[in-house]
C-alpha positions in Angstrom: -4.5 -20.6 -6.8 -6.6 -17.5 -6.9 -6.8 -14.4 -5.0 -9.9 -12.2 -3.3 -8.3 -8.9 -4.1 -10.3 -5.7 -2.7 -9.7 -2.0 -4.5 -10.0 1.0 -2.2 -11.0 3.9 -3.8 -12.5 2.2 -6.7 -14.3 5.1 -8.5 -11.3 7.1 -8.5 -8.9 7.5 -11.7 -6.3 5.0 -10.2 -8.9 2.7 -8.8 -10.3 2.4 -12.1 -7.0 1.6 -13.9 -6.5 -0.9 -11.1 -9.2 -2.7 -11.9 -8.9 -2.5 -15.9 -5.2 -3.9 -15.6 -6.3 -6.7 -13.1 -8.6 -7.7 -15.9 -6.1 -7.1 -18.5 -3.1 -8.9 -17.1 -5.4 -11.8 -16.1 -4.5 -11.6 -12.4 -5.7 -14.6 -10.6 -8.6 -13.6 -8.7 -11.6 -15.8 -6.8 -13.6 -12.2 -6.5 -12.6 -8.8 -6.6 -14.2 -6.3 -4.4 -14.8 -2.5 -5.3 -14.8 -0.3 -2.1 -15.5 3.1 -1.7 -17.0 6.0 0.8 -20.4 6.0 1.9 -21.5 8.7 -1.4 -20.2 5.8 -3.8 -22.5 3.2 -2.4 -24.0 1.3 -5.0 -22.1 3.1 -7.9 -20.9 0.7 -10.6 -17.5 0.3 -11.9 -16.3 -2.4 -14.3 -13.8 -5.0 -14.2 -13.1 -6.8 -17.5 -16.6 -7.8 -18.8 -18.0 -7.7 -15.4 -19.9 -4.9 -13.7 -19.1 -4.6 -10.0 -21.4 -2.3 -7.4 -19.5 -0.3 -4.9 -19.3 -1.4 -1.4 -18.5 1.0 1.7 -15.2 0.7 3.5 -16.3 1.4 6.7 -18.0 -1.6 7.6 -16.0 -4.2 5.3 -14.9 -7.4 6.5 -11.2 -8.4 5.3 -10.9 -11.4 7.4 -11.2 -13.5 3.9 -9.5 -11.0 1.5 -6.0 -11.8 0.5 -4.8 -8.6 -0.9 -6.0 -5.1 -0.7 -4.8 -2.3 -3.3 -5.3 1.1 -1.9 -5.8 4.1 -3.4 -8.1 6.6 -1.2 -5.5 9.2 -0.3 -3.1 9.4 2.4 -5.5 10.1 5.7 -7.7 6.8 4.6 -4.7 4.9 4.3 -3.2 6.2 7.8 -6.5 4.8 9.5 -7.4 2.0 7.3 -4.3 0.6 6.2 -3.1 -1.1 9.7 -6.7 -2.2 10.4 -6.9 -4.1 7.0 -3.1 -5.3 7.6 -4.0 -6.8 10.9 -6.9 -8.9 9.3 -4.0 -10.9 7.5 -4.5 -8.8 4.4 -1.5 -7.2 2.4 -1.8 -4.1 1.7 -0.6 -2.2 -1.4 -1.0 1.4 -0.9 -1.0 4.2 -3.4 -0.9 7.2 -1.2 2.3 8.9 0.5 1.7 7.6 3.8 3.7 4.9 4.1 6.5 5.6 2.0 9.0 6.7 4.4 8.3 4.1 7.0 11.3 2.2 7.5 9.4 -1.1 7.9 7.2 -0.4 5.1 8.8 -1.6 1.5 8.7 1.1 -0.9 8.7 -1.0 -4.1 9.2 -0.6 -8.0 9.6 -4.2 -9.4 11.6 -3.7 -12.2 14.1 -1.8 -9.6 13.8 -3.2 -6.1 11.9 -6.4 -6.3 14.1 -8.0 -3.6 13.1 -5.4 -1.2 9.3 -6.6 -0.8 10.2 -9.6 1.8 10.4 -6.6 4.6 6.5 -6.6 3.9 5.6 -8.9 7.1 6.7 -6.2 9.4 3.6 -4.3 9.2 1.9 -6.2 6.2 2.0 -2.9 4.1 3.7 -2.3 0.9 4.1 1.4 -0.5 3.8 2.3 -4.0 6.0 5.5 -5.0 5.0 8.9 -6.5 4.0 8.6 -10.0 7.0 10.8 -11.0 9.6 8.8 -8.9 8.3 5.2 -10.2 9.5 6.0 -14.0 12.3 7.8 -12.9 13.8 5.0 -11.1 12.8 2.5 -13.8 14.9 4.9 -16.1 17.9 5.3 -13.6 18.3 1.6 -12.2 20.3 0.2 -15.3 22.4 3.3 -15.7 23.3 3.4 -11.9 24.5 -0.4 -12.1 26.6 0.6 -15.0 28.1 3.6 -14.0 26.8 4.6 -10.5 24.7 7.8 -10.4 26.2 10.9 -8.4 23.6 13.5 -8.9 20.5 13.8 -10.6 18.6 17.0 -11.7 15.1 16.6 -12.8 12.1 18.9 -14.3 9.4 17.2 -14.2 6.1 17.9 -16.6 3.1 16.4 -14.8 -0.5 15.9 -16.3 -3.4 17.1 -14.6 -4.7 13.3 -13.9 -2.0 13.5 -11.0 -4.0 15.7 -9.0 -7.3 13.6 -9.8 -10.6 13.7 -11.7 -11.3 17.4 -10.5 -8.3 18.5 -12.0 -8.9 16.7 -15.1 -12.4 18.2 -15.3 -10.8 22.0 -14.5 -8.7 21.6 -17.5 -11.4 20.6 -19.6 -13.7 23.5 -18.4 -11.1 26.2 -18.7 -10.2 25.1 -22.2 -13.7 25.3 -23.3 -14.2 28.7 -21.3 -11.3 30.2 -23.2 -12.8 29.1 -26.5 -15.8 30.6 -25.9 -15.0 33.6 -23.9 -16.4 32.4 -20.7 -14.8 33.5 -17.3 -12.0 31.0 -16.6 -12.4 29.8 -12.9 -9.5 28.2 -10.7 -10.7 25.5 -8.1 -8.0 22.6 -7.9 -5.2 24.8 -9.0 -3.5 27.8 -7.7 -3.6 29.5 -11.2 -5.1 28.5 -14.5 -4.1 25.6 -16.1 -5.5 25.8 -19.4 -2.9 26.8 -22.0 -0.4 27.4 -18.9 2.1 25.8 -16.8 2.3 26.0 -12.9 5.8 25.5 -11.5 4.0 24.2 -8.5 2.7 20.7 -7.2 1.8 19.9 -3.7 2.7 22.4 -0.6 5.6 24.6 -0.1 8.5 23.3 2.6 10.7 25.6 4.3 13.5 25.1 2.1 11.3 26.4 -0.8 11.2 22.8 -2.5 7.4 21.4 -2.7 6.5 18.4 -1.1 6.2 16.6 -4.9 9.8 17.7 -5.2 10.9 16.5 -1.9 9.3 13.1 -2.4 11.3 12.5 -5.6 14.5 13.2 -3.3 13.6 11.0 -0.6 12.1 8.1 -2.7 15.1 7.6 -4.9 17.2 7.6 -2.2 15.2 4.4 -0.4 14.3 2.8 -3.8 17.8 3.0 -5.7 20.5 4.1 -3.5 20.9 6.6 -0.1 24.3 8.2 -1.7 22.5 9.7 -4.6 21.8 13.3 -4.8 18.9 14.6 -6.5 17.2 18.1 -7.0 13.7 18.2 -8.7 11.5 21.0 -10.3 8.0 19.5 -10.6 5.6 21.4 -13.3 2.0 20.9 -13.6 1.3 21.2 -17.7 -1.9 21.1 -19.6 -2.0 17.5 -20.4 -4.5 14.9 -19.3 -2.8 11.7 -19.0 1.3 11.0 -18.9 4.0 12.6 -16.9 7.4 13.6 -18.8 10.7 14.4 -17.4 13.9 16.1 -18.3 16.7 14.3 -16.7 20.3 15.2 -16.3 22.5 12.6 -14.4 26.3 12.8 -13.4 28.1 9.4 -12.7 31.2 8.7 -10.9 32.4 6.2 -14.3 32.4 7.1 -17.8 29.4 6.1 -20.0 28.5 7.0 -23.6 25.1 7.8 -24.8 25.3 4.8 -27.1 26.2 2.3 -24.2 23.0 4.4 -21.9 21.0 3.5 -25.1 21.9 0.1 -25.4 21.5 -0.5 -21.6 18.3 0.9 -21.7 16.7 -1.4 -24.5 17.6 -4.1 -22.4 16.3 -2.8 -19.4 12.8 -4.4 -18.0 9.9 -1.8 -18.4 11.7 0.5 -20.7 11.2 1.1 -24.3 13.9 3.2 -26.2 12.6 5.4 -28.9 15.3 7.8 -29.9 16.0 8.8 -33.5 17.4 12.3 -34.3 14.9 13.3 -36.8 11.5 15.1 -36.6 9.3 12.8 -34.1 11.6 10.8 -33.3 10.9 10.7 -29.6 7.7 9.9 -27.3 5.3 12.3 -26.2 2.4 11.9 -23.1 0.0 11.8 -25.6 1.5 8.6 -27.1 2.4 7.0 -23.6 -1.1 7.4 -22.7 -2.5 3.8 -22.2 0.7 2.0 -22.0 2.6 0.2 -19.8 6.1 1.1 -20.7 8.6 4.0 -19.4 9.7 5.8 -22.7 13.4 7.0 -23.3 14.0 9.5 -25.9 16.6 12.1 -26.4 19.5 10.4 -24.9 22.6 12.7 -25.1 26.1 13.5 -23.5 26.3 16.3 -21.2 29.6 17.9 -22.4 29.1 20.6 -19.1 30.0 17.7 -16.2 32.6 14.9 -16.5 30.7 11.7 -17.2 27.2 13.4 -17.4 23.9 12.3 -19.5 20.6 14.0 -20.3 17.5 12.3 -21.6 13.7 12.4 -21.7 11.6 9.8 -19.8 7.7 9.6 -20.6 4.9 7.5 -18.9 1.4 7.1 -18.1 1.1 8.3 -14.7 -2.1 6.4 -13.9 -0.4 2.9 -15.0 3.1 2.9 -14.2 3.2 5.8 -12.0 0.3 4.0 -9.7 -2.0 1.5 -10.7 0.3 -1.0 -12.8 2.8 -0.4 -10.5 0.5 -2.1 -7.7 -0.5 -4.8 -9.7 3.3 -5.6 -10.3 3.7 -5.8 -6.7 1.0 -8.2 -6.3 2.5 -10.3 -8.9 5.9 -10.3 -7.1 4.2 -11.5 -3.9 2.3 -14.1 -5.9 5.2 -15.2 -8.4 7.7 -15.5 -5.5 5.0 -17.4 -2.9 5.2 -14.8 -0.5 1.5 -15.0 0.0 -1.1 -17.7 -0.6 -5.0 -17.5 -0.6 -6.7 -17.9 2.5 -9.1 -19.9 0.6 -9.6 -21.5 -2.4 -11.9 -20.5 -4.8 -15.0 -22.1 -4.9 
């Protein structure tokens, strides 16, 4: 059983990762189609040991495509996902466009895979925000054990979360600092090289940014609507990998040792937590890895039943591309989809 898969936004950071991960995980494909905008027509991208030439989304026929991995931004998804879904192709969308639609499942397979069954209402499944994905993977086993009341999280998000242009800007600014050239800021509101910026996405009326609001809303939808969460999202001069400092208050008592053992057994989690120099994970080490890493687990004496921990993951993989492919694997393994036609 093999599926025809289309990747929309194939030339972007996440699109390329999607192609890589499909190959790495040996997802059963009869054909993979790379799609992008007109300006990327004919541009080459790699899929395993093959080279694919990009085709144009605007005139592509999805009638024989089984799965579309969409990573082309919210406006493109708003226009095209319903059209693609109407042709019988399941859309797994990486943008924020469909995450808060009650008829669209918002899925992290290690956390709420059972919720995927509702996808037929619109034939669309949403991927969460990159910072949310790794957070809920870490919170799920703890919530099951002790019931989370409140979460306070500060994120340290790499520039790759803002796209290739953002990565190029960090590189250009870093070079400019070293050679005493003028430092230009185009993608970011302030200089990102050797700096941190407490501002990701647009500001909302209550003073939070849209990125921070996403974490609040998505955690509730994925994990539990009763959880209260407050976030501060910060962009840091790191190319790949998001880190989070997380403080959790529970209804029931839970010790750091209990949490450590629960997390060690949890799917998608690796615990690296030694009380010594280097006994923790940083974004540099998590880049290119699939796991959500947990370090610095400790009890918080300032609240009853409190824990604090450090959480790190590759935002392009678990935060986006890997999660999307894992959703496709859930659909396949649970026989929720079958190929429209058999591979030749």
